[in-house]
Structures are given as structure tokens and as C-alpha cells.
C-alpha positions as CSV (number, residue, x, y, z in Angstrom):
1,Q,-141.6,-7.3,118.5
2,V,-137.9,-7.8,118.0
3,Q,-135.7,-6.8,120.9
4,A,-132.0,-6.7,121.3
5,V,-130.2,-6.6,124.6
6,E,-126.5,-5.9,125.1
7,T,-124.5,-7.0,128.1
8,G,-120.8,-7.1,129.0
9,G,-119.7,-3.5,129.1
10,G,-117.5,-2.2,131.9
11,L,-114.3,-0.4,132.9
12,V,-111.0,-1.9,131.8
13,E,-107.4,-0.7,131.6
14,A,-105.8,-0.1,128.3
15,G,-104.6,-3.3,126.8
16,G,-107.3,-5.3,128.5
17,S,-110.2,-7.3,127.1
18,L,-114.0,-7.3,127.3
19,R,-116.6,-9.5,125.6
20,L,-119.9,-7.9,124.7
21,S,-123.1,-10.0,124.0
22,C,-126.2,-9.1,122.0
23,T,-129.2,-11.4,122.5
24,A,-132.2,-11.0,120.2
25,S,-135.7,-12.1,120.8
26,G,-139.1,-11.9,119.1
27,L,-137.7,-12.8,115.7
28,S,-140.0,-13.7,112.9
29,S,-137.6,-16.3,111.5
30,A,-134.3,-18.1,112.3
31,F,-131.6,-16.0,114.0
32,D,-129.2,-16.6,111.2
33,D,-131.6,-14.9,108.8
34,Y,-130.7,-11.6,110.6
35,A,-127.8,-9.3,110.3
36,I,-126.3,-8.1,113.6
37,G,-124.3,-4.9,113.7
38,W,-122.3,-3.4,116.5
39,F,-122.0,0.4,116.7
40,R,-120.5,2.8,119.2
41,Q,-120.9,6.4,120.1
42,A,-118.5,8.4,122.1
43,P,-119.6,11.7,123.8
44,G,-119.7,14.5,121.2
45,K,-119.2,12.1,118.3
46,E,-121.5,10.5,115.7
47,R,-122.5,6.9,116.0
48,E,-120.1,4.7,114.0
49,G,-120.1,1.1,112.8
50,V,-117.7,-1.2,114.6
51,S,-118.4,-4.7,113.2
52,C,-121.2,-6.7,111.7
53,I,-122.1,-10.3,111.0
54,W,-124.6,-11.8,108.5
55,D,-125.0,-14.3,105.7
56,R,-123.8,-17.5,107.3
57,G,-121.1,-15.8,109.3
58,S,-119.7,-13.2,106.9
59,D,-118.3,-10.3,108.9
60,I,-116.8,-6.9,108.5
61,Y,-114.8,-4.6,110.8
62,A,-114.0,-0.9,111.0
63,D,-110.4,-0.2,110.3
64,S,-109.9,1.1,113.8
65,V,-110.7,-2.3,115.4
66,R,-109.6,-4.8,112.8
67,G,-107.2,-7.3,114.3
68,R,-108.3,-6.4,117.9
69,F,-112.0,-7.2,117.8
70,T,-113.7,-10.4,116.8
71,I,-117.4,-10.9,116.1
72,S,-119.1,-14.3,116.3
73,R,-122.6,-15.7,116.7
74,D,-124.2,-18.6,118.5
75,N,-127.4,-19.2,116.6
76,A,-128.6,-21.7,119.2
77,K,-128.6,-18.8,121.8
78,N,-129.7,-16.1,119.4
79,T,-126.6,-14.2,120.5
80,V,-123.8,-12.4,118.8
81,Y,-120.5,-11.7,120.7
82,L,-118.0,-9.0,120.2
83,Q,-114.7,-10.0,121.7
84,M,-112.6,-6.9,122.2
85,S,-108.9,-7.2,122.9
86,N,-106.0,-4.8,123.3
87,L,-108.5,-2.1,124.2
88,K,-107.4,1.5,123.8
89,P,-108.8,4.7,125.5
90,E,-110.2,5.7,122.2
91,D,-112.5,2.7,122.3
92,T,-114.4,4.3,125.1
93,A,-118.0,4.7,124.1
94,M,-121.5,3.4,124.4
95,Y,-121.8,0.3,122.4
96,Y,-125.0,-0.7,120.7
97,C,-126.1,-3.7,118.8
98,A,-128.7,-3.5,116.0
99,T,-130.5,-6.1,114.0
100,D,-132.8,-6.5,111.2
101,H,-133.7,-9.2,108.7
102,A,-131.0,-9.8,106.1
103,A,-133.6,-9.3,103.4
104,L,-133.8,-5.7,104.5
105,V,-130.2,-4.9,105.6
106,S,-126.7,-6.1,105.0
107,C,-123.5,-5.4,106.8
108,G,-122.9,-2.6,104.3
109,S,-126.1,-0.9,105.1
110,S,-126.2,2.5,106.9
111,L,-127.0,2.3,110.5
112,Y,-130.2,4.2,109.8
113,T,-131.6,1.2,108.0
114,Y,-131.6,-1.0,111.1
115,N,-135.0,-1.0,112.8
116,Y,-134.1,-2.8,116.0
117,W,-131.6,-1.4,118.5
118,G,-130.5,-2.4,122.0
119,Q,-130.3,0.1,124.9
120,G,-126.5,0.1,124.8
121,T,-123.7,-0.9,127.1
122,Q,-120.9,1.4,128.3
123,V,-117.3,0.5,127.6
124,T,-114.7,2.7,129.4
125,V,-111.0,2.1,128.8
126,S,-108.6,3.9,131.2
127,S,-105.1,4.9,130.2
């Protein structure tokens, strides 16, 4: 059974930085065969895509985070990182990573197509 575990959330002041990690296990093939997406959900709002990495490192970003967030992967550790810089109060949310085999999803896929989700890690940015 594929599992994804997020770590690295916390409380930070506006302008600060955090690095989230998503580590996957139970995979049926090599880690780089999988797309990894980061999503976030603020109270009262729908879950939205933040960033995604797949296909030998191709990545995408939401307009709201482009230039401030950087996604990367370490295939040897089955881990994807989301480096978040210049954080804003509006970045406050529960952050989730999701994964599935790249034969089934791509970084343009709806979040509803991902089968494997982590439990989430809270990011709170104070003003």
C-alpha cells in the first residue's frame, strides 16, 4: 500500500521560510515513476493545487506561489521537498502531498485523480 507522509509545517512570521517534505513508501516501481503534487486547504476554502513534480523533474506552480516556492525531489530518499520562501499570511493552510503513478496522473490532473494522500501538515504564517 502506497503511503505518503508530510513533515515540516509550523508557525512562521510573514517573510519567513519553511521546507516541507513528502516521503513515499510502498511504491510498486521507482520513485521517479510517480507524480507528486502539493495541495493546500485553508479553513472554509476548497483544496487547491500548489505545485507538482513529475516526468524527470518537470514541475508546475500555482500563480500565487510562483517565484516564492520551489519543488524538488530526491529519488534516493523517495522524498519531494517544497521550499517555501517569502511566506505570506494567505499561505496559511493545511498542506497535503499526493502521489500516484505517472501512468495514471500528471501534474495537470485534477486532485481527485490522485489515489494516495498524506495526512497533511499545518503551515501558519503570522502577519
